[in-house]
Backbone of each chain as ProteinMPNN parsed JSONL, in Angstrom:
{"seq_chain_A": "MKNKIQEYRKNRRVTQQELADVLAVTRQTIISLENGKYNASLTLAHKAAQYFGVTIEELFIFEGDENIDITEFMLHSSVFKKE", "coords_chain_A": {"N_chain_A": [[102.194, 245.108, 457.173], [98.809, 244.899, 457.645], [96.155, 244.538, 460.089], [93.161, 243.017, 461.495], [92.719, 242.944, 464.169], [91.872, 244.698, 466.219], [89.279, 245.261, 465.386], [88.015, 242.706, 465.455], [88.397, 242.186, 468.141], [86.914, 244.176, 469.397], [84.39, 243.528, 468.477], [83.988, 241.209, 469.848], [83.891, 242.128, 472.349], [86.086, 242.28, 474.083], [88.701, 243.17, 476.27], [91.896, 244.842, 475.823], [93.756, 243.896, 477.649], [92.62, 241.469, 478.442], [92.734, 240.027, 476.062], [95.47, 240.017, 475.725], [96.232, 238.442, 477.9], [95.139, 235.972, 477.179], [96.587, 235.389, 474.868], [99.067, 235.245, 475.896], [100.862, 237.431, 475.95], [102.196, 240.78, 476.424], [100.176, 243.67, 477.286], [101.021, 245.841, 475.922], [102.038, 244.774, 473.608], [99.734, 244.006, 472.271], [98.612, 246.53, 471.853], [100.56, 247.639, 470.157], [100.314, 245.897, 468.004], [97.7, 246.41, 467.162], [97.978, 249.043, 466.393], [99.532, 248.738, 464.233], [102.245, 248.882, 464.485], [103.853, 246.8, 465.06], [104.655, 243.61, 463.754], [103.079, 240.525, 464.007], [104.41, 237.338, 465.064], [104.507, 234.136, 463.381], [103.506, 232.205, 465.11], [102.128, 233.734, 467.047], [100.263, 234.957, 465.386], [98.856, 232.739, 464.554], [97.793, 231.876, 467.009], [96.155, 234.074, 467.645], [94.371, 234.047, 465.487], [93.196, 231.595, 465.939], [91.952, 232.096, 468.362], [90.014, 234.002, 467.668], [88.586, 232.51, 465.929], [88.973, 232.485, 463.178], [90.639, 232.488, 459.925], [94.192, 232.945, 459.381], [94.617, 234.6, 457.21], [92.266, 236.001, 457.167], [92.415, 237.545, 459.393], [94.818, 238.926, 459.219], [96.114, 241.275, 456.925], [97.707, 240.853, 454.026], [99.914, 242.633, 452.047], [101.194, 243.824, 448.866], [104.566, 243.085, 448.513], [104.364, 241.101, 450.343], [102.899, 239.091, 449.388], [103.039, 236.357, 447.033], [103.83, 236.645, 443.553], [101.417, 235.528, 441.634], [101.103, 235.04, 438.88], [103.698, 235.005, 437.964], [104.566, 232.85, 439.394], [103.054, 230.82, 438.224], [104.161, 230.813, 435.701], [106.714, 229.778, 436.1], [106.304, 227.406, 437.414], [106.367, 223.874, 437.315], [104.07, 222.469, 437.231], [102.225, 223.915, 435.787], [103.406, 224.062, 433.328], [103.531, 223.265, 429.843], [103.939, 220.071, 428.404]], "CA_chain_A": [[101.072, 244.162, 457.279], [97.707, 245.408, 458.474], [95.375, 243.448, 460.7], [91.813, 243.38, 461.965], [92.642, 242.497, 465.565], [91.038, 245.636, 466.999], [87.895, 245.075, 464.938], [87.526, 241.439, 466.015], [88.413, 242.293, 469.616], [85.77, 245.007, 469.808], [83.187, 242.741, 468.19], [83.869, 240.201, 470.92], [83.86, 242.89, 473.61], [87.222, 241.825, 474.893], [89.652, 244.269, 476.487], [93.259, 244.543, 475.355], [94.405, 243.101, 478.687], [92.075, 240.108, 478.386], [93.292, 239.388, 474.873], [96.902, 239.81, 476.017], [96.333, 237.299, 478.815], [94.845, 234.74, 476.429], [97.671, 235.127, 473.908], [100.316, 235.206, 476.683], [101.766, 238.533, 475.599], [101.88, 241.956, 477.229], [99.146, 244.539, 476.702], [101.736, 246.728, 475.003], [102.157, 244.06, 472.325], [98.41, 244.106, 471.617], [98.491, 247.928, 471.403], [101.445, 247.801, 468.993], [99.728, 245.128, 466.89], [96.515, 247.13, 466.676], [98.415, 250.281, 465.737], [100.331, 248.382, 463.058], [103.667, 249.179, 464.729], [104.574, 245.532, 465.22], [104.082, 242.474, 463.026], [103.063, 239.32, 464.845], [105.11, 236.15, 464.564], [103.569, 233.14, 462.858], [102.866, 231.561, 466.265], [101.147, 234.659, 467.634], [99.197, 235.122, 464.39], [98.07, 231.501, 464.624], [97.038, 231.902, 468.274], [95.122, 235.108, 467.546], [93.359, 233.554, 464.542], [92.514, 230.503, 466.634], [91.104, 232.689, 469.399], [88.858, 234.659, 467.046], [87.892, 231.509, 465.103], [89.089, 232.842, 461.754], [91.943, 232.085, 459.381], [95.22, 233.997, 459.49], [94.395, 235.548, 456.096], [91.116, 236.844, 457.496], [92.819, 238.439, 460.485], [95.947, 239.748, 458.781], [96.016, 241.657, 455.517], [99.035, 240.84, 453.405], [99.917, 243.544, 450.893], [102.397, 243.989, 448.039], [105.624, 242.059, 448.528], [104.051, 240.035, 451.314], [102.254, 238.024, 448.616], [103.822, 235.953, 445.864], [103.216, 237.015, 442.288], [100.847, 234.249, 441.197], [101.349, 234.833, 437.441], [105.118, 234.636, 437.897], [104.629, 231.496, 439.948], [102.489, 229.907, 437.223], [105.096, 230.763, 434.578], [107.88, 228.97, 436.436], [105.947, 226.145, 438.05], [106.316, 222.74, 436.382], [102.672, 221.979, 437.189], [101.494, 224.649, 434.757], [104.148, 224.042, 432.066], [103.071, 222.248, 428.892], [105.005, 219.111, 428.077]], "C_chain_A": [[100.0, 244.748, 458.201], [96.983, 244.229, 459.112], [94.034, 243.963, 461.211], [91.622, 242.992, 463.43], [91.701, 243.388, 466.382], [89.551, 245.429, 466.685], [87.285, 243.808, 465.559], [87.425, 241.512, 467.541], [87.199, 243.083, 470.103], [84.449, 244.282, 469.574], [82.916, 241.726, 469.297], [83.741, 240.818, 472.304], [84.923, 242.389, 474.605], [88.173, 242.999, 475.062], [91.035, 243.839, 475.984], [93.981, 243.639, 476.356], [93.94, 241.648, 478.654], [92.661, 239.339, 477.203], [94.773, 239.07, 475.096], [97.097, 238.592, 476.911], [96.113, 235.972, 478.088], [96.017, 234.362, 475.518], [99.039, 235.045, 474.579], [101.351, 236.219, 476.19], [101.408, 239.727, 476.489], [100.818, 242.807, 476.518], [99.776, 245.468, 475.657], [101.877, 246.087, 473.619], [100.837, 244.155, 471.549], [98.231, 245.518, 471.055], [99.322, 248.136, 470.133], [100.906, 247.07, 467.768], [98.56, 245.901, 466.279], [96.888, 248.42, 465.941], [99.26, 250.016, 464.494], [101.816, 248.684, 463.229], [104.505, 247.912, 464.795], [103.855, 244.429, 464.457], [104.182, 241.211, 463.873], [103.87, 238.19, 464.212], [104.047, 235.169, 464.062], [102.797, 232.468, 464.011], [101.779, 232.457, 466.853], [99.966, 234.871, 466.688], [98.262, 233.912, 464.432], [97.191, 231.484, 465.881], [95.875, 232.89, 468.198], [93.988, 234.64, 466.631], [92.519, 232.446, 465.186], [91.521, 231.067, 467.655], [89.842, 233.302, 468.79], [88.07, 233.701, 466.137], [87.895, 231.865, 463.634], [90.436, 232.331, 461.229], [92.922, 233.252, 459.526], [94.993, 235.058, 458.408], [93.218, 236.487, 456.37], [91.494, 237.901, 458.532], [93.923, 239.4, 460.062], [95.838, 240.023, 457.286], [97.433, 241.746, 454.939], [99.001, 241.675, 452.129], [101.239, 243.503, 450.135], [103.344, 242.809, 448.083], [105.355, 240.924, 449.507], [103.321, 238.866, 450.634], [103.178, 237.609, 447.474], [103.067, 236.387, 444.611], [102.722, 235.731, 441.641], [101.098, 233.992, 439.707], [102.786, 234.387, 437.204], [105.298, 233.185, 438.342], [104.15, 230.471, 438.91], [103.436, 229.738, 436.036], [106.238, 229.791, 434.839], [107.539, 227.613, 437.031], [105.809, 225.033, 437.012], [104.891, 222.213, 436.221], [101.918, 222.622, 436.033], [102.198, 224.639, 433.401], [103.616, 222.945, 431.162], [104.223, 221.32, 428.548], [105.228, 219.047, 426.572]], "O_chain_A": [[100.252, 245.05, 459.368], [97.175, 243.077, 458.724], [93.809, 245.167, 461.338], [90.501, 242.744, 463.874], [90.854, 242.902, 467.131], [88.698, 245.422, 467.573], [86.186, 243.84, 466.113], [86.497, 240.975, 468.146], [86.547, 242.715, 471.08], [83.512, 244.402, 470.362], [81.768, 241.431, 469.629], [83.515, 240.125, 473.296], [84.656, 242.125, 475.777], [88.425, 243.741, 474.113], [91.302, 242.66, 475.755], [94.721, 242.735, 475.968], [94.734, 240.721, 478.814], [93.033, 238.172, 477.318], [95.263, 238.008, 474.712], [98.019, 237.804, 476.703], [96.802, 234.984, 478.344], [96.391, 233.195, 475.408], [100.049, 234.806, 473.917], [102.533, 235.913, 476.035], [100.422, 239.679, 477.225], [100.598, 242.676, 475.314], [99.153, 245.827, 474.658], [101.839, 246.772, 472.597], [100.828, 244.358, 470.335], [97.763, 245.691, 469.929], [98.853, 248.729, 469.162], [101.023, 247.552, 466.642], [98.444, 246.03, 465.06], [96.212, 248.834, 465.0], [99.655, 250.945, 463.79], [102.561, 248.736, 462.251], [105.721, 247.95, 464.607], [102.63, 244.316, 464.497], [105.249, 240.879, 464.389], [103.995, 238.102, 462.99], [102.852, 235.354, 464.29], [101.601, 232.201, 463.9], [100.664, 232.01, 467.122], [98.818, 234.955, 467.123], [97.041, 234.049, 464.354], [96.014, 231.129, 465.83], [94.76, 232.59, 468.627], [92.809, 234.808, 466.944], [91.304, 232.374, 465.0], [90.4, 230.576, 467.788], [88.744, 233.144, 469.323], [87.004, 234.058, 465.636], [86.934, 231.583, 462.92], [91.258, 231.812, 461.985], [92.522, 234.392, 459.762], [95.155, 236.254, 458.652], [93.175, 237.613, 455.875], [90.955, 239.008, 458.536], [93.954, 240.551, 460.496], [95.518, 239.138, 456.493], [98.232, 242.601, 455.322], [98.17, 241.454, 451.248], [102.28, 243.181, 450.708], [102.981, 241.684, 447.739], [106.046, 239.906, 449.492], [103.148, 237.799, 451.224], [103.995, 238.401, 447.005], [101.84, 236.483, 444.606], [103.522, 234.934, 441.151], [101.288, 232.843, 439.309], [103.061, 233.523, 436.372], [106.062, 232.416, 437.76], [104.749, 229.409, 438.739], [103.51, 228.664, 435.438], [106.681, 229.076, 433.941], [108.414, 226.754, 437.139], [105.206, 225.23, 435.957], [104.552, 221.594, 435.212], [101.089, 221.986, 435.382], [101.653, 225.151, 432.423], [103.29, 221.848, 431.616], [105.364, 221.763, 428.42], [106.084, 218.295, 426.106]]}, "seq_chain_B": "MEEFRKKLKNRSMILLMLCCFAPILFAVLWFITKGASDFARGLSMGLLTSIEVCSIIGLVEALVLLRNEKSLKKKYIALTDERNKAIEKETALKFLPVSTYGIGFAAIAAGFFDIKICMTLTAVMMFNLLVFLALKLYYMKKM", "coords_chain_B": {"N_chain_B": [[105.225, 227.341, 481.537], [105.535, 225.855, 483.891], [108.089, 225.02, 483.499], [109.407, 227.413, 483.661], [108.958, 228.015, 486.329], [110.45, 225.993, 487.498], [112.972, 226.702, 486.596], [113.256, 229.124, 487.897], [113.274, 228.272, 490.534], [115.66, 226.803, 490.579], [117.403, 228.893, 490.011], [117.029, 230.481, 492.267], [118.13, 228.829, 494.187], [120.836, 228.784, 493.462], [121.428, 231.491, 493.809], [120.937, 231.714, 496.528], [122.963, 230.125, 497.535], [125.143, 231.639, 496.698], [124.755, 233.876, 498.289], [124.971, 232.759, 500.856], [127.574, 231.827, 500.885], [128.98, 234.124, 500.785], [130.682, 235.421, 502.833], [132.865, 233.635, 502.801], [133.696, 233.819, 500.145], [134.473, 236.499, 500.079], [136.592, 236.391, 501.873], [138.35, 234.647, 500.54], [138.867, 236.114, 498.225], [140.081, 238.322, 499.375], [142.359, 237.134, 500.337], [143.567, 236.172, 497.983], [144.083, 238.515, 496.558], [146.017, 239.705, 498.003], [148.751, 241.78, 498.398], [148.405, 242.937, 495.954], [147.758, 246.035, 494.159], [146.13, 248.821, 495.804], [144.109, 249.875, 494.29], [143.417, 247.814, 492.439], [142.628, 245.887, 494.238], [140.473, 247.119, 495.513], [138.802, 247.381, 493.331], [138.22, 244.684, 492.616], [137.014, 243.83, 494.965], [134.871, 245.533, 495.063], [133.497, 244.678, 492.813], [132.769, 242.066, 493.57], [131.173, 242.704, 495.761], [129.083, 244.051, 494.459], [128.074, 241.927, 492.963], [127.123, 240.301, 495.009], [125.16, 241.953, 496.145], [123.383, 242.124, 493.977], [122.702, 239.449, 493.888], [121.284, 239.109, 496.284], [119.088, 240.808, 495.817], [118.016, 239.526, 493.545], [117.406, 237.042, 494.654], [115.428, 237.675, 496.561], [113.47, 238.64, 494.827], [112.946, 236.333, 493.294], [111.945, 234.611, 495.283], [109.647, 235.967, 496.08], [108.19, 235.87, 493.693], [107.835, 233.122, 493.392], [106.053, 232.603, 495.376], [103.81, 233.936, 494.693], [101.374, 233.468, 492.506], [100.093, 235.061, 490.56], [101.863, 237.175, 490.104], [103.986, 235.713, 489.193], [103.054, 234.702, 486.761], [102.738, 237.086, 485.398], [105.354, 238.0, 485.248], [106.458, 235.935, 483.772], [105.133, 236.222, 481.344], [106.047, 238.761, 480.64], [108.733, 238.212, 480.272], [108.727, 236.345, 478.218], [107.413, 237.572, 476.206], [106.912, 238.254, 472.818], [107.28, 240.698, 471.519], [108.877, 242.147, 473.258], [111.148, 240.578, 473.121], [111.79, 240.955, 470.453], [112.412, 243.657, 470.519], [114.673, 243.608, 472.121], [116.393, 242.131, 470.469], [116.606, 243.844, 468.263], [117.785, 246.051, 469.482], [120.242, 244.962, 470.278], [121.268, 244.427, 467.793], [121.609, 246.957, 466.709], [123.378, 247.999, 468.461], [125.968, 246.958, 468.105], [127.272, 248.076, 465.621], [127.211, 250.803, 466.378], [128.659, 250.886, 468.82], [131.09, 249.814, 467.945], [131.974, 251.659, 465.97], [132.049, 253.914, 467.597], [133.989, 253.247, 469.559], [136.096, 252.885, 467.842], [136.502, 255.48, 466.737], [137.105, 256.771, 469.123], [139.487, 255.49, 469.729], [141.118, 256.404, 467.677], [141.122, 259.115, 468.276], [142.315, 258.993, 470.811], [144.832, 258.209, 470.113], [146.239, 260.499, 469.538], [146.939, 261.461, 471.98], [147.592, 259.467, 473.976], [149.261, 256.514, 473.631], [148.865, 254.068, 474.888], [146.199, 254.028, 475.753], [145.002, 254.206, 473.283], [145.775, 251.757, 472.097], [144.527, 249.996, 473.877], [141.806, 250.603, 473.46], [141.599, 249.877, 470.783], [142.072, 247.156, 471.032], [139.803, 246.438, 472.479], [137.846, 246.987, 470.594], [138.51, 245.144, 468.594], [138.104, 242.804, 470.011], [135.342, 242.94, 470.465], [134.426, 242.685, 467.81], [135.406, 240.162, 467.215], [133.969, 238.56, 469.009], [131.421, 239.014, 467.996], [131.679, 237.873, 465.455], [132.22, 235.201, 466.13], [129.844, 234.517, 467.436], [128.078, 234.863, 465.342], [128.887, 232.874, 463.544], [128.304, 230.666, 465.122], [125.474, 230.825, 465.353], [124.848, 230.624, 462.679], [125.373, 228.011, 462.165], [123.674, 226.816, 463.902], [121.052, 227.591, 463.157]], "CA_chain_B": [[105.104, 228.015, 482.848], [106.144, 224.96, 484.903], [109.528, 225.057, 483.219], [109.865, 228.704, 484.189], [108.944, 227.897, 487.789], [111.601, 225.141, 487.816], [114.15, 227.54, 486.327], [113.294, 230.127, 488.966], [113.672, 227.552, 491.757], [117.097, 226.527, 490.431], [118.107, 230.166, 490.11], [116.996, 230.936, 493.659], [119.078, 227.994, 494.931], [122.19, 229.279, 493.145], [121.568, 232.812, 494.45], [121.009, 231.467, 497.972], [124.321, 229.641, 497.798], [126.029, 232.806, 496.538], [124.572, 234.73, 499.477], [125.48, 232.049, 502.039], [129.034, 231.709, 500.828], [129.555, 235.467, 500.606], [131.855, 235.677, 503.689], [133.993, 232.804, 502.33], [134.155, 234.412, 498.883], [135.193, 237.74, 500.414], [137.861, 235.998, 502.514], [139.212, 234.094, 499.48], [139.299, 237.231, 497.373], [141.002, 239.134, 500.187], [143.614, 236.382, 500.403], [144.155, 236.105, 496.629], [144.551, 239.837, 496.099], [147.025, 240.214, 498.94], [149.959, 242.231, 497.686], [148.02, 243.705, 494.774], [147.594, 247.463, 494.458], [144.859, 249.17, 496.46], [143.105, 250.101, 493.242], [142.986, 246.495, 491.938], [141.923, 245.231, 495.342], [139.184, 247.815, 495.663], [137.988, 247.063, 492.151], [137.717, 243.302, 492.708], [136.102, 243.779, 496.119], [133.655, 246.249, 494.627], [132.787, 243.798, 491.871], [132.158, 240.983, 494.352], [130.083, 243.31, 496.553], [127.934, 244.301, 493.576], [127.494, 240.613, 492.625], [126.382, 239.86, 496.189], [123.946, 242.792, 496.26], [122.474, 241.668, 492.91], [122.223, 238.115, 494.28], [120.256, 239.289, 497.32], [117.893, 241.367, 495.149], [117.486, 238.443, 492.703], [116.846, 236.006, 495.524], [114.164, 238.199, 497.111], [112.514, 238.692, 493.715], [112.572, 234.955, 492.954], [111.111, 234.062, 496.356], [108.34, 236.643, 496.0], [107.496, 235.347, 492.508], [107.454, 231.719, 493.618], [104.936, 232.542, 496.324], [102.658, 234.657, 494.158], [101.056, 232.917, 491.179], [99.732, 236.139, 489.631], [103.106, 237.883, 489.766], [104.804, 234.759, 488.436], [102.521, 234.675, 485.398], [103.022, 238.401, 484.814], [106.792, 238.02, 484.961], [106.687, 234.963, 482.7], [104.662, 236.843, 480.098], [106.964, 239.866, 480.329], [110.014, 237.655, 479.817], [108.588, 235.582, 476.97], [106.674, 238.38, 475.228], [107.71, 238.284, 471.588], [107.648, 242.074, 471.167], [110.03, 242.472, 474.113], [112.303, 239.86, 472.558], [112.131, 241.627, 469.189], [113.058, 244.922, 470.895], [116.037, 243.257, 472.586], [117.167, 241.735, 469.29], [116.86, 245.053, 467.462], [118.732, 246.858, 470.253], [121.556, 244.305, 470.185], [121.703, 244.556, 466.404], [122.053, 248.344, 466.463], [124.436, 248.32, 469.423], [127.303, 246.581, 467.618], [127.934, 249.097, 464.789], [127.374, 252.07, 467.115], [129.766, 250.759, 469.782], [132.345, 249.596, 467.211], [132.406, 252.94, 465.399], [132.344, 254.81, 468.725], [135.295, 252.875, 470.131], [137.086, 253.139, 466.78], [136.788, 256.927, 466.713], [137.77, 257.101, 470.388], [140.87, 254.987, 469.623], [141.855, 257.339, 466.803], [141.317, 260.359, 469.047], [143.275, 258.731, 471.895], [146.15, 258.073, 469.49], [146.926, 261.802, 469.554], [147.351, 261.806, 473.349], [148.205, 258.374, 474.733], [149.316, 255.292, 472.808], [148.343, 252.94, 475.673], [144.723, 254.078, 475.672], [144.678, 253.913, 471.883], [145.921, 250.307, 471.883], [143.482, 249.334, 474.671], [140.523, 250.772, 472.756], [141.659, 249.055, 469.561], [141.906, 245.762, 471.475], [138.38, 246.273, 472.842], [137.095, 246.965, 469.336], [138.797, 243.862, 467.951], [137.441, 241.777, 470.82], [133.909, 243.067, 470.133], [134.212, 242.133, 466.473], [135.664, 238.718, 467.284], [132.813, 237.943, 469.682], [130.329, 239.092, 467.028], [131.947, 236.883, 464.41], [132.08, 233.867, 466.724], [128.411, 234.289, 467.671], [127.432, 234.751, 464.032], [129.205, 231.53, 463.045], [127.562, 229.722, 465.954], [124.055, 230.838, 464.986], [124.713, 230.174, 461.294], [125.351, 226.543, 462.211], [122.522, 226.401, 464.714], [119.758, 227.842, 462.487]], "C_chain_B": [[105.769, 227.18, 483.942], [107.66, 224.952, 484.767], [110.138, 226.33, 483.806], [109.958, 228.654, 485.714], [110.168, 227.069, 488.255], [112.897, 225.947, 487.693], [114.355, 228.537, 487.465], [113.746, 229.5, 490.287], [115.175, 227.28, 491.734], [117.912, 227.806, 490.623], [118.157, 230.635, 491.564], [117.959, 230.121, 494.526], [120.514, 228.481, 494.725], [122.436, 230.615, 493.861], [121.693, 232.667, 495.962], [122.414, 231.003, 498.373], [125.325, 230.79, 497.713], [125.963, 233.711, 497.763], [125.185, 234.074, 500.719], [127.006, 232.002, 502.07], [129.735, 233.062, 500.681], [130.766, 235.72, 501.515], [133.091, 234.896, 503.241], [134.589, 233.412, 501.059], [134.968, 235.677, 499.136], [136.568, 237.408, 501.004], [138.855, 235.477, 501.471], [139.767, 235.212, 498.604], [140.329, 238.112, 498.092], [142.384, 238.485, 500.222], [144.334, 236.395, 499.044], [144.783, 237.446, 496.232], [145.568, 240.479, 497.052], [148.268, 240.62, 498.138], [149.65, 243.025, 496.434], [147.819, 245.169, 495.17], [146.219, 247.718, 495.085], [143.73, 249.324, 495.444], [142.529, 248.767, 492.753], [142.165, 245.756, 492.991], [140.521, 245.814, 495.516], [138.23, 247.468, 494.54], [137.382, 245.663, 492.255], [136.739, 243.148, 493.869], [134.761, 244.44, 495.761], [132.811, 245.383, 493.708], [132.064, 242.676, 492.622], [130.982, 241.517, 495.184], [128.849, 243.527, 495.674], [127.268, 242.984, 493.176], [126.632, 240.115, 493.788], [125.081, 240.644, 496.362], [122.912, 242.351, 495.225], [121.885, 240.299, 493.263], [121.099, 238.227, 495.299], [118.952, 239.796, 496.688], [117.205, 240.278, 494.311], [116.8, 237.365, 493.518], [115.49, 236.436, 496.087], [113.085, 238.2, 496.026], [112.012, 237.285, 493.369], [111.647, 234.362, 494.007], [109.708, 234.665, 496.333], [107.525, 236.06, 494.836], [107.01, 233.918, 492.731], [106.267, 231.585, 494.565], [103.669, 233.209, 495.79], [102.403, 234.248, 492.704], [100.806, 234.008, 490.139], [100.987, 236.885, 489.15], [104.004, 237.01, 488.908], [104.371, 234.737, 486.967], [102.855, 235.98, 484.666], [104.488, 238.482, 484.388], [107.112, 237.105, 483.787], [106.287, 235.564, 481.35], [105.618, 237.958, 479.672], [108.287, 239.344, 479.762], [109.898, 236.954, 478.468], [107.853, 236.361, 475.884], [107.513, 238.574, 473.973], [108.101, 239.696, 471.166], [108.865, 242.51, 471.984], [111.299, 241.821, 473.57], [112.765, 240.531, 471.267], [112.859, 242.949, 469.47], [114.506, 244.651, 471.322], [116.941, 242.904, 471.406], [117.579, 242.961, 468.479], [117.903, 245.937, 468.15], [120.142, 246.284, 470.128], [122.147, 244.484, 468.792], [122.274, 245.945, 466.119], [123.254, 248.698, 467.339], [125.821, 248.069, 468.842], [127.935, 247.654, 466.725], [128.181, 250.401, 465.532], [128.576, 251.991, 468.054], [131.1, 250.591, 469.05], [132.872, 250.907, 466.632], [132.82, 253.907, 466.504], [133.719, 254.528, 469.31], [136.406, 253.149, 469.115], [137.491, 254.597, 466.729], [137.53, 257.354, 467.976], [139.237, 256.656, 470.354], [141.709, 255.926, 468.772], [142.166, 258.629, 467.565], [142.369, 260.161, 470.141], [144.697, 258.61, 471.369], [146.953, 259.369, 469.507], [147.499, 262.124, 470.942], [148.145, 260.69, 474.04], [148.125, 257.074, 473.935], [148.719, 254.087, 473.539], [146.818, 252.874, 475.569], [144.278, 253.698, 474.267], [144.725, 252.401, 471.627], [144.84, 249.534, 472.642], [142.137, 249.405, 473.945], [140.48, 249.939, 471.485], [141.445, 247.584, 469.925], [140.443, 245.483, 471.822], [137.532, 246.149, 471.576], [137.277, 245.617, 468.628], [138.098, 242.717, 468.691], [135.937, 241.744, 470.521], [133.603, 242.386, 468.805], [134.421, 240.615, 466.456], [134.493, 237.982, 467.921], [131.625, 237.908, 468.719], [130.468, 238.003, 465.971], [131.726, 235.455, 464.926], [130.6, 233.535, 466.924], [127.667, 234.09, 466.351], [127.66, 233.349, 463.459], [128.415, 230.469, 463.798], [126.095, 229.654, 465.522], [123.824, 230.413, 463.539], [124.646, 228.652, 461.247], [124.09, 226.048, 462.908], [121.205, 226.532, 463.954], [119.727, 227.304, 461.052]], "O_chain_B": [[106.47, 227.71, 484.804], [108.402, 224.887, 485.747], [111.234, 226.316, 484.367], [110.9, 229.175, 486.312], [110.819, 227.392, 489.248], [113.78, 225.887, 488.548], [115.474, 228.759, 487.928], [114.495, 230.104, 491.054], [115.874, 227.493, 492.724], [118.947, 227.817, 491.289], [119.184, 231.122, 492.037], [118.536, 230.644, 495.48], [121.298, 228.578, 495.669], [123.5, 230.84, 494.439], [122.452, 233.393, 496.605], [122.967, 231.421, 499.39], [126.232, 230.904, 498.537], [126.977, 234.242, 498.215], [125.832, 234.738, 501.529], [127.634, 232.119, 503.122], [130.948, 233.12, 500.476], [131.793, 236.19, 501.027], [134.212, 235.403, 503.287], [135.807, 233.511, 500.91], [136.001, 235.908, 498.508], [137.568, 238.048, 500.683], [140.039, 235.813, 501.505], [140.956, 235.254, 498.286], [141.304, 238.576, 497.5], [143.416, 239.152, 500.151], [145.546, 236.601, 498.971], [145.867, 237.496, 495.651], [145.921, 241.649, 496.909], [148.755, 239.86, 497.301], [150.521, 243.713, 495.903], [147.724, 245.501, 496.352], [145.283, 246.937, 494.915], [142.58, 248.964, 495.692], [141.312, 248.605, 492.664], [141.166, 245.102, 492.693], [139.533, 245.092, 495.647], [137.03, 247.285, 494.746], [136.19, 245.474, 492.015], [135.751, 242.421, 493.763], [133.686, 243.956, 496.117], [131.584, 245.353, 493.804], [130.903, 242.375, 492.346], [129.94, 240.872, 495.296], [127.724, 243.233, 496.078], [126.044, 242.919, 493.062], [125.547, 239.574, 493.578], [124.038, 240.075, 496.683], [121.728, 242.218, 495.532], [120.72, 240.022, 492.977], [120.087, 237.534, 495.198], [117.867, 239.291, 496.977], [115.985, 240.123, 494.356], [115.756, 236.84, 493.131], [114.532, 235.664, 496.089], [111.942, 237.815, 496.269], [110.815, 237.072, 493.177], [110.674, 233.686, 493.671], [108.714, 233.968, 496.54], [106.331, 235.793, 494.973], [105.912, 233.551, 492.311], [105.564, 230.575, 494.555], [102.59, 233.063, 496.365], [103.136, 234.643, 491.797], [101.243, 233.904, 488.993], [101.144, 237.18, 487.965], [104.695, 237.497, 488.013], [105.2, 234.752, 486.057], [103.204, 235.979, 483.485], [104.809, 238.972, 483.305], [107.921, 237.44, 482.922], [107.001, 235.434, 480.355], [105.956, 238.084, 478.495], [108.881, 239.963, 478.879], [110.837, 236.959, 477.672], [107.689, 235.869, 474.768], [108.667, 238.999, 474.04], [109.136, 239.884, 470.527], [109.771, 243.162, 471.463], [112.373, 242.423, 473.56], [113.963, 240.662, 471.014], [113.795, 243.316, 468.76], [115.43, 245.368, 470.937], [118.098, 243.319, 471.349], [118.731, 243.1, 468.067], [118.785, 246.498, 467.5], [121.107, 247.015, 469.905], [123.354, 244.667, 468.627], [123.264, 246.1, 465.403], [124.043, 249.582, 467.004], [126.741, 248.86, 469.051], [129.036, 248.113, 467.029], [129.219, 251.038, 465.353], [129.408, 252.898, 468.09], [132.117, 251.146, 469.467], [134.05, 251.234, 466.776], [133.809, 254.627, 466.374], [134.513, 255.442, 469.531], [137.502, 253.582, 469.471], [138.678, 254.919, 466.683], [138.447, 258.174, 467.93], [140.116, 257.343, 470.874], [142.862, 256.211, 469.095], [143.277, 259.159, 467.52], [143.204, 261.033, 470.377], [145.657, 258.876, 472.092], [148.184, 259.349, 469.492], [148.412, 262.938, 471.076], [149.211, 260.925, 474.609], [147.036, 256.603, 473.609], [148.142, 253.197, 472.914], [146.235, 251.816, 475.332], [143.306, 252.965, 474.084], [143.818, 251.842, 471.011], [144.3, 248.549, 472.138], [141.424, 248.408, 473.83], [139.446, 249.362, 471.148], [140.736, 246.858, 469.229], [139.912, 244.421, 471.497], [136.625, 245.32, 471.495], [136.317, 245.03, 468.13], [137.573, 241.789, 468.075], [135.342, 240.68, 470.35], [132.65, 241.615, 468.689], [133.705, 239.884, 465.771], [134.074, 236.926, 467.447], [130.914, 236.907, 468.632], [129.508, 237.308, 465.639], [131.127, 234.62, 464.249], [130.154, 232.427, 466.624], [126.756, 233.268, 466.25], [126.732, 232.72, 462.952], [127.921, 229.506, 463.211], [125.541, 228.569, 465.347], [122.755, 229.907, 463.196], [123.958, 228.073, 460.406], [123.523, 225.014, 462.556], [120.33, 225.676, 464.087], [118.715, 227.437, 460.364]]}, "name": "protein", "num_of_chains": 2, "seq": "MKNKIQEYRKNRRVTQQELADVLAVTRQTIISLENGKYNASLTLAHKAAQYFGVTIEELFIFEGDENIDITEFMLHSSVFKKEMEEFRKKLKNRSMILLMLCCFAPILFAVLWFITKGASDFARGLSMGLLTSIEVCSIIGLVEALVLLRNEKSLKKKYIALTDERNKAIEKETALKFLPVSTYGIGFAAIAAGFFDIKICMTLTAVMMFNLLVFLALKLYYMKKM"}
């Protein structure tokens, strides 16, 4: 899972330490997040998105298996099935 | 954060009690282990001494943290940081197979030299696996 944390952080002119303090995590966690070495939990993702004033989907890029196959979903969903 | 401060206060009280009662604990242990071998006595005394030393260090750390808001927050973040927790989880997860296989191989190797050591290592391995199983069952019910 990629993310745009570094991009948003730099746009806001916030240091890694400042962001870490706001999100109540260590600076190392921010570094790992920005380098894509660590995936944030739902809570941390929510906090980060809240801080930058964006949605989680805008901040985090979900690729491949991280998304559901929408066509498959439509095939099996009762909402889309003809009666 | 307030909960952490409360926890730290409680911990410092327990550690303070451990430090205050140290002479009594040493006397009780000395009395209980009377007649035991020097090795067993030394081992239990050494263990109690190390517990007391850790208590003193823990107490000093807790008192320093309770008096310094900045350090308290830093410690709280370090303890609750989700990456640190994830690292601990991953380490614990990898530790079990490595230690189990390691002890297993050591037990097999010891079997060629000393049956007592072999049986002890096998018992340790079985105990490890039993604890793992018990914890797994507990968390399966909890989550």
